[in-house]
N, CA, C and O of each residue as an XYZ file, in Angstrom:
312
protein
N       8.241     26.055    -24.274
C       8.465     25.933    -22.527
C       6.982     25.220    -22.108
O       6.765     24.218    -21.427
N       5.890     26.309    -22.916
C       4.490     25.569    -23.242
C       4.377     24.163    -23.032
O       3.877     23.486    -22.134
N       5.069     23.860    -24.265
C       4.512     22.859    -25.223
C       4.829     21.603    -24.029
O       4.036     20.671    -23.897
N       5.842     21.695    -23.358
C       6.781     20.389    -21.784
C       6.042     21.352    -20.972
O       6.943     21.587    -20.166
N       5.037     22.107    -20.574
C       3.935     22.007    -19.718
C       2.890     20.964    -19.484
O       2.564     20.276    -18.516
N       2.248     21.170    -21.433
C       1.470     20.440    -21.517
C       1.215     18.688    -21.846
O       0.231     17.953    -21.925
N       2.658     18.534    -21.973
C       3.336     17.089    -21.818
C       2.757     16.762    -20.694
O       1.672     16.217    -20.488
N       3.733     17.217    -19.837
C       3.998     16.317    -18.738
C       2.222     16.756    -18.009
O       1.909     15.977    -17.109
N       1.214     17.787    -18.300
C       0.298     17.450    -17.820
C      -0.184     16.216    -18.566
O      -0.906     15.527    -17.845
N      -0.002     15.715    -19.812
C      -0.796     14.448    -20.689
C      -0.279     13.043    -19.896
O      -0.799     11.969    -19.593
N       0.931     13.624    -19.751
C       1.266     12.404    -19.313
C       0.720     11.820    -17.654
O       0.461     10.777    -17.053
N       0.753     12.801    -17.525
C       0.208     12.839    -15.565
C      -1.289     12.110    -15.866
O      -1.405     10.945    -15.487
N      -2.432     12.751    -16.531
C      -3.232     11.955    -17.022
C      -2.768     10.607    -17.423
O      -2.717      9.637    -16.666
N      -2.522     10.617    -18.340
C      -2.169      9.384    -18.739
C      -1.557      8.071    -18.001
O      -1.705      6.881    -18.279
N      -0.775      8.738    -16.905
C      -0.473      7.328    -15.754
C      -2.243      7.656    -14.755
O      -2.746      6.569    -14.469
N      -2.634      8.204    -14.535
C      -3.343      8.203    -13.773
C      -4.705      7.211    -14.483
O      -5.550      6.844    -13.665
N      -4.834      6.947    -15.414
C      -6.342      6.419    -16.488
C      -5.584      5.481    -16.701
O      -6.180      4.516    -17.179
N      -4.500      5.332    -16.553
C      -3.467      3.534    -16.856
C      -3.501      3.449    -16.072
O      -4.193      2.480    -16.386
N      -3.452      3.432    -14.211
C      -3.758      3.079    -12.816
C      -5.523      2.797    -12.673
O      -6.263      1.919    -12.230
N      -5.637      4.070    -13.317
C      -7.125      3.617    -13.308
C      -7.858      2.211    -13.848
O      -8.597      1.433    -13.246
N      -7.454      2.198    -14.959
C      -7.847      1.189    -15.824
C      -7.047     -0.115    -15.502
O      -7.147     -1.208    -16.059
N      -6.449      0.155    -14.747
C      -5.612     -1.216    -15.065
C      -4.598     -1.862    -16.421
O      -4.483     -2.971    -16.943
N      -3.825     -0.194    -16.688
C      -3.632     -0.998    -18.109
C      -1.929     -0.326    -18.112
O      -1.432      0.294    -17.172
N      -1.287     -0.632    -19.356
C      -0.344     -0.354    -19.100
C       0.498      0.961    -19.651
O       0.590      0.668    -20.843
N       1.033      1.980    -19.528
C       0.646      3.550    -19.472
C       0.644      3.532    -21.215
O      -0.318      4.011    -21.817
N       1.878      2.900    -21.990
C       2.003      2.975    -23.318
C       1.168      2.249    -23.784
O       1.759      1.614    -24.656
N       0.078      1.918    -23.748
C      -1.258      1.617    -24.467
C      -2.464      3.035    -24.254
O      -3.648      2.777    -24.471
N      -2.194      4.034    -23.961
C      -3.194      5.513    -23.958
C      -1.350      6.449    -24.680
O      -0.148      6.216    -24.805
N      -2.771      7.917    -25.021
C      -1.586      8.353    -25.441
C      -2.346      9.538    -25.529
O      -3.538      9.394    -25.799
N      -1.985     10.487    -25.387
C      -2.868     11.953    -25.478
C      -4.098     12.328    -26.327
O      -4.650     13.428    -26.346
N      -4.405     11.315    -26.972
C      -5.852     11.547    -27.769
C      -6.589      9.893    -27.363
O      -7.564      9.393    -27.924
N      -6.051      9.496    -26.617
C      -7.198      8.147    -25.672
C      -8.396      8.665    -25.427
O      -8.284      9.871    -25.646
N      -9.514      8.413    -25.084
C     -10.937      8.720    -24.576
C     -11.805      7.256    -24.201
O     -11.464      6.133    -23.828
N     -12.813      7.775    -24.446
C     -13.985      6.333    -23.753
C     -14.238      6.058    -25.628
O     -14.894      5.078    -25.981
N     -13.891      6.623    -26.245
C     -14.303      5.894    -27.700
C     -13.099      4.994    -28.216
O     -13.483      4.018    -28.861
N     -11.999      5.094    -28.098
C     -11.472      4.298    -28.473
C     -10.013      3.680    -27.775
O      -8.855      3.456    -28.127
N     -11.394      3.492    -25.803
C     -10.256      2.777    -25.005
C     -11.578      1.860    -24.358
O     -12.538      2.376    -23.785
N     -11.439      0.745    -24.533
C     -12.864     -0.074    -24.104
C     -12.849     -0.342    -23.052
O     -13.741     -1.131    -22.740
N     -12.026      0.047    -22.066
C     -12.087     -0.783    -20.986
C     -13.080      0.624    -20.243
O     -13.999      0.451    -19.443
N     -12.568      2.072    -20.791
C     -13.218      3.467    -19.934
C     -14.543      3.689    -20.397
O     -14.949      4.205    -21.439
N     -15.277      3.088    -19.200
C     -16.956      3.380    -19.536
C     -17.058      3.970    -18.825
O     -16.214      4.574    -18.163
N     -18.517      3.944    -18.758
C     -19.167      5.478    -17.818
C     -18.651      5.178    -15.979
O     -18.457      6.142    -15.238
N     -18.558      4.302    -15.681
C     -18.251      3.877    -14.429
C     -16.739      3.610    -14.394
O     -16.076      3.812    -13.376
N     -16.393      3.305    -15.152
C     -14.700      3.495    -15.057
C     -14.657      5.565    -15.192
O     -13.788      6.144    -14.540
N     -15.484      6.259    -15.914
C     -14.497      7.696    -16.370
C     -14.800      8.169    -14.892
O     -13.997      8.931    -14.353
N     -16.132      7.669    -14.098
C     -16.463      7.832    -12.722
C     -15.396      7.882    -11.670
O     -15.264      8.780    -10.838
N     -14.706      6.894    -11.792
C     -13.071      6.943    -10.706
C     -12.690      7.224    -11.774
O     -13.570      8.060    -11.979
N     -11.983      7.250    -12.861
C     -11.120      8.257    -13.011
C     -11.347     10.284    -12.865
O     -10.563     11.178    -13.183
N     -12.337     10.333    -12.434
C     -12.549     11.956    -12.156
C     -12.527     11.940    -10.885
O     -11.832     12.712    -10.224
N     -13.278     11.067    -10.402
C     -12.782     10.762     -8.007
C     -11.343     10.743     -7.956
O     -10.846     11.184     -6.920
N     -10.169     10.108     -9.326
C      -8.621      9.875     -8.993
C      -8.823     11.131     -9.103
O      -8.665     11.648     -7.997
N      -9.134     11.997    -10.007
C      -7.968     13.460    -11.233
C      -8.201     13.788     -9.928
O      -7.193     13.514     -9.278
N      -9.509     14.486     -8.893
C      -9.719     14.917     -7.754
C      -8.776     15.215     -7.014
O      -8.338     16.272     -6.560
N      -8.355     13.565     -6.899
C      -8.063     13.018     -4.995
C      -5.867     13.896     -5.831
O      -5.095     14.633     -5.219
N      -5.756     13.483     -6.843
C      -4.600     14.062     -6.710
C      -3.790     14.872     -7.024
O      -2.586     15.101     -6.914
N      -5.379     15.594     -7.770
C      -4.700     16.864     -8.149
C      -5.836     18.243     -7.424
O      -5.786     19.395     -7.854
N      -6.781     17.807     -6.304
C      -6.915     18.579     -6.088
C      -8.276     19.753     -6.170
O      -8.987     20.513     -5.514
N      -8.050     19.339     -7.203
C      -9.180     19.827     -8.156
C     -11.110     19.403     -8.169
O     -11.807     18.553     -8.722
N     -11.308     20.380     -7.366
C     -12.897     19.787     -7.488
C     -13.680     19.807     -9.111
O     -13.532     20.851     -9.747
N     -14.264     18.999     -9.577
C     -14.270     19.341    -11.551
C     -15.993     19.404    -10.733
O     -16.521     19.092     -9.666
N     -16.442     20.179    -12.393
C     -17.324     20.730    -11.869
C     -18.222     19.320    -13.275
O     -17.733     18.360    -13.871
N     -19.416     19.828    -13.267
C     -20.187     19.535    -14.396
C     -19.588     19.603    -15.863
O     -19.386     18.641    -16.603
N     -19.443     20.408    -16.022
C     -18.346     20.411    -17.480
C     -17.408     19.615    -17.236
O     -17.428     18.602    -17.936
N     -16.301     19.720    -16.243
C     -15.418     18.974    -16.346
C     -15.327     16.894    -16.158
O     -14.476     16.055    -16.452
N     -16.720     16.844    -15.521
C     -17.096     15.665    -15.693
C     -17.050     14.734    -17.137
O     -16.548     13.660    -17.466
N     -18.054     16.025    -17.939
C     -18.288     15.673    -19.647
C     -16.732     15.500    -20.595
O     -16.605     14.941    -21.685
N     -15.776     16.108    -19.852
C     -13.919     15.805    -20.451
C     -13.400     14.262    -20.140
O     -12.914     13.687    -19.166
N     -13.763     13.905    -21.491
C     -13.508     11.955    -21.581
C     -12.028     11.800    -22.425
O     -11.806     10.714    -22.962
N     -11.594     12.271    -22.474
C     -10.250     12.612    -23.141
C      -8.985     12.523    -22.474
O      -9.138     12.827    -21.291
N      -7.939     12.266    -22.715
C      -6.555     12.602    -22.051
C      -6.249     14.255    -21.811
O      -6.170     14.988    -20.826
N      -6.104     14.442    -23.479
C      -5.993     15.616    -23.815
C      -7.097     16.476    -22.913
O      -6.279     17.211    -22.361
N      -8.246     16.856    -22.433
C      -9.055     17.101    -22.491
C      -9.054     17.285    -20.422
O      -9.138     18.172    -19.573
N      -8.934     16.130    -20.494
C      -7.768     16.157    -18.714
C      -7.632     17.415    -18.643
O      -8.307     18.421    -18.425
N      -6.184     16.993    -18.973
C      -5.333     17.240    -18.938
C      -5.208     18.713    -18.676
O      -4.633     19.392    -17.826
N      -5.992     18.964    -19.766
C      -6.382     20.944    -19.719
C      -7.200     22.001    -17.943
O      -7.191     23.214    -17.730
N      -7.679     21.042    -17.202
C      -8.234     21.006    -15.930
C      -7.003     21.157    -14.728
O      -7.118     21.779    -13.672
N      -5.282     20.085    -15.412
C      -4.791     20.563    -14.240
C      -4.019     21.517    -14.102
O      -3.210     21.720    -15.007
N      -4.037     22.567    -12.697
C      -3.604     23.801    -12.453
C      -2.674     24.416    -13.044
O      -2.382     25.564    -12.708
């Protein structure tokens, strides 16, 4: 049950990042991050953070903004 919930959160972040970066969802996965996704630069990361806040209603803290991977961002979905 917990695994499915985690998978759903990861998929939600994959959709959000794909939409923000204008990439097909199948090009991203749980391990996608700034280091292995060329179009995910610092400017796009701020756009991802803004989209995250809007979509999930979570105000990101500085620690949360430092999360630069799909898996890390998924952990912050309530």
